[in-house]
C-alpha positions in Angstrom: 58.3 121.8 87.5 54.5 121.2 87.0 52.5 124.3 86.3 49.8 123.3 88.9 52.3 123.0 91.7 51.6 125.2 94.7 54.6 126.6 96.5 54.2 127.8 100.1 57.1 129.7 101.7 58.7 128.3 104.8 61.6 129.5 107.0 63.1 132.8 106.4 61.0 133.4 103.3 57.8 133.0 105.3 59.1 135.2 108.1 60.0 137.9 105.6 56.4 137.9 104.3 54.8 137.6 107.7 56.6 140.6 109.1 56.4 142.6 105.8 60.1 143.4 105.8 62.6 143.5 102.9 66.1 142.3 103.9 68.7 141.6 101.3 67.8 138.2 99.9 69.3 135.3 101.8 71.5 132.8 99.9 68.7 130.2 100.1 64.9 130.3 100.2 62.7 127.4 101.0 59.2 126.3 100.0 56.8 123.5 100.6 55.3 122.1 97.4 51.9 120.4 96.9 52.1 117.9 95.2 55.8 117.8 95.8 59.1 116.0 95.5 62.4 117.2 96.9 64.0 119.7 94.4 67.1 121.9 94.7 67.5 124.8 92.2 70.7 127.0 91.9 71.4 130.2 90.1 73.3 133.4 90.4 74.8 132.6 93.8 71.4 131.7 95.4 69.4 128.6 95.7 65.8 127.5 96.1 65.0 124.4 98.2 61.6 122.8 97.6 60.3 120.2 100.1 57.2 117.9 99.9 54.4 119.5 101.8 54.1 116.4 104.0 57.7 116.8 105.3 57.1 119.9 107.4 54.0 121.5 109.0 55.1 124.7 110.7 52.3 126.5 112.5 54.0 129.5 114.3 56.7 132.0 113.9 58.9 129.9 116.2 58.4 126.8 114.0 59.6 128.8 111.0 62.5 130.2 113.0 63.6 126.7 114.1 63.3 125.4 110.5 65.3 128.3 109.2 68.1 127.9 111.7 68.3 124.2 111.0 68.1 124.3 107.2 69.0 127.8 106.0 71.9 129.0 108.1 71.9 132.4 109.9 70.2 135.4 108.3 71.3 138.0 110.8 69.9 141.0 109.0 66.4 139.5 108.9 66.6 138.3 112.5 67.7 141.8 113.6 64.6 143.2 111.9 62.0 140.8 113.3 63.1 139.3 116.6 62.5 142.6 118.6 58.9 142.7 117.2 58.0 139.4 118.9 56.2 140.1 122.2 58.4 139.5 125.2 56.0 137.1 126.8 55.7 134.9 123.7 59.5 134.8 123.4 59.8 133.9 127.1 57.3 131.1 126.8 59.1 129.8 123.7 62.5 129.6 125.5 61.0 128.1 128.6 59.3 125.4 126.5 62.7 123.8 125.6 65.5 125.8 127.2 68.2 123.4 126.2 67.4 123.3 122.5 70.3 124.5 120.4 68.2 126.7 118.0 66.0 127.9 120.9 69.2 129.2 122.6 70.3 130.9 119.4 67.0 132.7 119.1 67.1 133.6 122.8 70.6 135.0 122.5 69.9 137.0 119.4 66.5 138.3 120.8 68.2 139.7 123.8 71.1 141.2 121.8 68.9 142.8 119.2 66.1 144.0 121.4 68.2 145.1 124.3 65.8 143.3 126.7 66.8 140.5 129.1 64.1 137.8 129.4 63.1 136.8 132.9 64.9 133.5 132.5 67.9 132.4 134.6 71.3 131.8 133.0 71.9 128.3 131.8 74.0 126.3 134.2 74.1 122.9 132.5 74.6 121.6 129.0 77.2 121.8 126.3 78.2 125.0 124.6 76.9 125.3 121.1 78.2 127.3 118.1 76.2 130.4 117.1 77.0 129.7 113.4 77.6 126.3 111.8 81.4 126.0 111.2 80.6 123.4 108.5 78.6 125.9 106.5 80.4 129.2 107.3 83.9 130.3 108.0 84.0 131.3 111.6 86.0 133.7 113.8 87.6 133.5 117.3 85.3 131.9 119.8 83.8 134.0 122.7 82.0 131.8 125.3 78.8 133.4 126.5 77.8 131.7 129.7 74.2 132.9 130.0 73.1 131.0 126.8 76.1 128.6 126.8 76.8 129.7 123.3 80.1 130.0 121.4 79.9 133.3 119.6 82.0 132.4 116.5 81.2 135.2 114.0 83.9 136.7 112.0 83.4 139.9 114.0 80.5 141.0 116.3 76.8 140.3 116.5 76.2 143.9 115.4 78.6 143.8 112.4 79.8 140.6 110.7 80.0 139.8 107.0 79.4 136.2 106.2 81.4 133.8 104.1 80.2 130.3 103.3 82.5 127.4 102.7 82.4 126.4 99.1 84.6 124.3 96.8 86.6 127.4 95.7 86.9 129.0 99.1 89.3 126.7 100.8 92.8 127.4 102.2 94.2 124.5 100.1 92.9 126.1 96.9 94.6 129.4 97.7 97.8 127.4 98.5 97.7 125.7 95.1 97.5 129.2 93.4 100.3 130.5 95.5 102.5 127.6 94.5 101.7 128.0 90.8 102.6 131.7 91.1 105.9 130.8 92.8 106.7 128.2 90.1 106.0 130.7 87.4 108.2 133.4 88.9 111.0 130.9 89.4 111.1 130.2 85.7 111.6 133.9 84.8 115.2 135.0 84.1 116.4 137.4 86.8 117.1 140.2 84.3 113.6 140.0 83.0 112.0 139.6 86.5 113.4 142.9 87.9 112.2 144.9 85.0 108.9 143.0 85.0 108.1 144.3 88.5 108.1 147.9 87.4 106.1 146.9 84.4 103.5 145.1 86.5 103.1 148.1 88.8 102.6 150.4 85.8 100.1 148.1 84.2 98.1 147.7 87.4 98.0 151.4 87.7 96.9 152.0 84.1 94.2 149.3 84.1 92.8 150.3 87.5 92.2 153.8 86.3 91.0 152.5 82.9 88.2 150.5 84.6 86.8 153.9 85.6 87.4 155.3 82.1 90.2 157.5 83.4 93.8 158.2 82.3 96.0 159.4 85.2 98.5 162.1 84.8 102.1 160.9 84.9 102.6 162.3 88.4 99.4 160.6 89.7 100.4 157.4 88.0 103.8 157.5 89.6 102.1 158.2 93.0 99.9 155.1 92.6 102.8 152.9 91.5 104.8 154.0 94.6 101.9 153.1 96.8 101.5 149.7 95.2 105.2 149.1 95.9 104.4 149.7 99.6 101.3 147.5 99.7 103.2 144.7 101.5 105.1 146.8 104.0 103.0 149.8 105.1 99.8 149.7 107.1 96.9 151.1 105.1 94.1 149.8 107.4 93.5 152.9 109.5 91.6 156.1 108.8 94.7 158.3 108.5 96.5 156.0 106.1 93.4 155.6 103.9 92.9 159.4 103.7 96.6 159.8 102.7 96.1 157.1 100.0 93.0 158.8 98.7 94.8 162.2 98.6 97.6 160.7 96.6 95.4 159.3 93.8 92.8 162.0 93.2 92.8 165.5 92.0 93.9 167.7 95.0 90.6 169.6 94.8 88.8 166.4 95.8 91.2 165.3 98.5 89.4 164.1 101.6 90.1 165.2 105.2 87.8 162.6 106.8 85.1 160.2 105.7 82.6 161.8 103.4 79.9 164.1 104.9 77.6 164.0 101.9 75.5 161.3 100.2 77.2 159.9 97.2 76.3 157.2 94.8 77.6 155.2 91.8 75.7 155.7 88.6 75.8 156.7 84.9 74.3 159.7 83.3 71.9 158.7 80.5 70.7 162.2 79.6 70.5 165.6 81.3 68.7 165.1 84.6 68.5 161.4 84.1 70.8 159.1 86.2 71.0 155.3 86.1 71.9 154.4 89.7 74.1 151.4 90.4 75.0 151.7 94.1 73.3 153.6 97.0 76.0 153.7 99.7 75.2 154.3 103.4 74.0 157.6 104.6 76.8 160.0 105.8 75.7 159.6 109.4 76.2 155.8 109.1 79.7 155.9 107.5 81.7 156.6 110.7 80.3 153.6 112.7 80.4 151.2 109.8 84.0 152.2 108.9 85.1 151.8 112.5 83.9 148.2 112.5 85.2 147.5 109.0 88.7 148.7 110.0 88.7 146.4 113.1 87.7 143.4 111.0 90.0 144.4 108.1 93.0 144.5 110.4 92.2 141.0 111.7 91.7 139.5 108.3 95.0 140.9 107.1 96.9 139.3 109.9 95.0 136.2 110.8 94.2 133.0 108.8 90.6 132.8 109.9 89.8 133.2 106.2 91.8 132.1 103.1 93.8 135.0 101.8 91.7 135.6 98.7 88.5 135.5 100.7 90.0 137.9 103.2 90.9 140.3 100.4 87.4 140.1 98.9 85.7 140.9 102.2 87.9 143.9 102.9 87.8 145.3 99.3 84.2 144.7 98.4 82.9 146.1 101.7 85.0 149.2 101.2 83.6 149.9 97.8 80.0 149.3 99.0 80.6 151.7 101.9 82.1 154.3 99.5 83.6 156.4 102.3 85.1 159.1 100.1 83.7 161.4 97.4 86.3 160.2 94.9 88.8 157.4 94.5 86.8 154.6 96.1 87.1 152.2 93.2 90.9 152.5 92.9 91.3 152.1 96.7 89.0 149.0 96.5 91.4 147.4 94.0 94.4 148.6 95.9 93.1 146.9 99.0 93.0 143.6 97.2 96.8 143.8 96.7 97.3 145.1 100.3 95.5 142.2 102.0 97.1 139.6 99.7 100.5 140.9 100.3 100.0 141.1 104.1 98.8 137.5 104.0 101.9 136.5 102.1 99.9 135.3 99.0 102.4 135.1 96.1 106.2 135.6 96.2 107.5 138.6 98.0 107.4 141.8 95.9 105.3 140.3 93.1 102.2 142.3 92.2 99.5 140.4 90.4 97.9 142.5 87.6 94.4 141.6 88.6 92.9 144.9 87.3 93.8 143.8 83.8 91.6 140.8 84.2 88.8 142.9 85.7 89.1 145.2 82.7 88.9 142.3 80.3 86.0 140.7 82.1 83.7 143.7 82.9 80.5 141.6 83.0 81.9 139.2 85.6 83.3 142.1 87.6 80.0 144.0 87.5 78.1 140.8 88.5 80.3 140.4 91.6 79.5 144.0 92.6 75.8 143.8 91.7 75.1 140.7 93.7 74.7 143.1 96.6 74.2 146.5 95.0 71.2 145.6 92.9 69.0 144.2 95.7 70.3 147.1 97.9 69.1 149.6 95.3 65.7 147.9 95.1 65.3 148.5 98.8 66.6 152.0 98.9 64.3 155.0 99.0 66.1 158.0 97.6 65.6 161.3 95.8 67.8 163.2 93.3 67.6 166.9 93.1 68.1 169.0 89.9 71.9 169.2 90.5 72.3 165.4 90.8 72.5 165.4 94.6 71.0 162.4 96.3 69.1 162.2 99.5 68.5 158.7 101.0 65.2 158.6 103.0 65.3 155.2 104.6 67.6 153.8 107.2 70.7 152.2 105.6 73.0 150.9 108.3 71.3 147.5 108.8 71.7 146.6 105.1 75.5 146.8 105.5 76.0 145.0 108.8 76.0 141.3 107.5 76.8 141.3 103.8 77.2 137.8 102.5 80.5 138.0 100.6 80.7 134.5 99.3 79.9 135.3 95.7 82.4 138.2 95.7 85.1 136.0 97.1 84.5 133.3 94.6 84.6 135.9 91.8 87.9 137.2 93.1 89.3 133.7 93.3 88.5 133.3 89.6 90.0 136.7 88.7 93.2 135.9 90.5 93.4 132.4 89.0 93.2 133.9 85.5 95.8 136.4 86.5 98.2 133.7 87.5 97.4 131.2 84.8 97.1 133.6 81.8 97.8 137.3 82.5 101.0 137.0 84.4 102.7 134.5 82.0 101.6 136.7 79.0 103.2 139.7 80.6 106.5 137.9 81.1 106.4 136.5 77.6 105.7 140.0 76.3 108.8 141.4 78.0 111.0 138.5 76.8 109.7 139.0 73.2 110.4 142.7 73.6 114.0 142.0 74.5 114.3 139.7 71.5 112.7 142.1 69.2 114.8 145.1 70.3 118.0 143.1 69.8 116.9 142.1 66.3 115.9 145.7 65.5 119.2 147.1 66.5 120.9 144.7 64.0 118.8 146.5 61.3 118.9 150.1 62.5 120.3 151.4 65.8 117.5 154.0 66.4 117.1 156.2 69.4 115.2 154.4 72.1 112.0 156.5 71.9 111.8 156.0 68.1 112.4 152.3 68.4 109.8 151.9 71.1 107.2 153.9 69.1 108.0 151.8 66.0 107.5 148.6 68.0 104.3 149.7 69.6 102.7 150.8 66.4 103.7 147.5 64.7 102.2 145.5 67.5 98.9 147.4 67.2 98.8 146.3 63.5 99.8 142.6 63.6 103.5 143.4 63.1 103.1 145.8 60.2 103.6 149.6 60.2 100.7 151.2 58.4 101.2 153.4 55.4 100.1 156.5 57.4 102.4 155.7 60.3 105.3 155.3 57.9 104.9 159.1 57.2 105.5 160.1 60.8 108.5 162.4 61.3 110.1 160.0 63.7 110.6 157.5 60.8 111.7 159.8 58.0 115.3 158.6 58.2 114.4 154.9 57.9 114.4 153.5 54.4 111.5 151.3 53.1 113.8 148.3 53.0 114.8 148.8 56.6 111.1 149.2 57.7 110.3 145.9 56.1 113.3 144.3 57.9 112.2 145.8 61.2 108.7 144.6 60.7 109.9 141.0 60.0 112.1 141.1 63.1 109.1 142.1 65.3 106.9 139.4 63.7 109.5 136.7 64.4 110.2 137.9 67.9 106.5 137.9 68.9 105.5 134.8 66.9 102.9 136.8 65.0 101.2 135.4 61.9 103.6 134.4 59.2 101.2 135.9 56.6 102.1 139.3 57.9 105.8 138.8 57.1 107.0 140.3 53.9 109.6 138.6 51.6 112.9 140.5 51.3 113.9 141.8 47.9 117.4 141.1 46.7 119.9 143.3 48.4 117.6 144.3 51.2 118.9 144.5 54.8 118.0 141.6 57.0 117.3 141.4 60.7 119.4 138.3 61.3 
């Protein structure tokens, strides 16, 4: 781009600057360039559209509104901020100037809904109904016909609370269907005796890795509770306040069990030093949690039952909104990941009873997982006015609810699609292979020494941590004192063969040594 190019904002970007407001950035921002050619730039889930200055010549707020609605989709958060500020007479004159115009009717409808004022304009009596949001750009919800403006309100939820999901290459029902089929084919190739044991193993791994993401190790009792809940993800209803509170109570220390939504301000952060916090997420104020969660629950129930979104996108909307709202003092992250399984199971994604160990992928790809969360949390933090007291308590000074009404979850949904694709293509096959290798290794080990099960499992685990070999220090453990050096070598070689480890790790047998064959 030439250094002497002058960029002038247009559309929503101009409106933001004109009204001096700071909404969460829209997925696209537009500029006029002089001198200019048409340029499109993409990066980090957002794009910049640059037009030659001769292509458009907006002169008023309404010119920019019409451009934005035509070229940039629907930025409900910004429109909610600015439309009520426009004088009623100016808005009335604008609507009367071209009352049948599609974008004029959209502005008229949103002005009246957001301002609470009805313009002195009669209801429309002729003309076709138009969609509030473009179904080619966005996923849409059930249509409600609004006669006054002859508009089809087709948001995912309501005009006062509706996350947005744009249609992209990855977010398509057919793409989810392909992953579902690949998962079903994979499961079909697993021997039944391995599959039944694998289910328990997958529940255990998902539990362990979900806690590990938060650098926690659950007690055995708490882990068993979480595994039992995962087993009910497809059958029980968790999308109501009472069920979520029971879920939270089951997975946290009883001292931090919730009785309702939180009544204090919480946050997500990291302690850098005494009295120094690095803040990652500023959730809604306590007074806003109740109304937000009420609308979230209504939408979550619909997304878990209806195909208005592909299953993975539905899971992303439900789970990521939950973690942004952070309605409990503790346990929000684990419930967020639990909800992924719950929505996928209710939408019949994957074979019945199969749990995808997606948390293992999240644990292995922390930068990508963080990026999906930060797409909203970072600009939110930049727009949050808060104070921390000497005890780490946070007070949020600005209004928060409007930031959470219309979160664009497209980037989060695409990220979850990638995580689930890797789970099906790599993680799940690896887990099944591991269990099959385990059975082979244990059978071969029994041919060398028929050890007690705990001893054999300890031996196997320690060898796998060291490329098939038992270290000199581990050989001295009391559990292995009855095993001869020759038997240890034979056991190591049995494990190396079973798991296909490096042949260089395998030791030659001396004459007369026991073999694992």
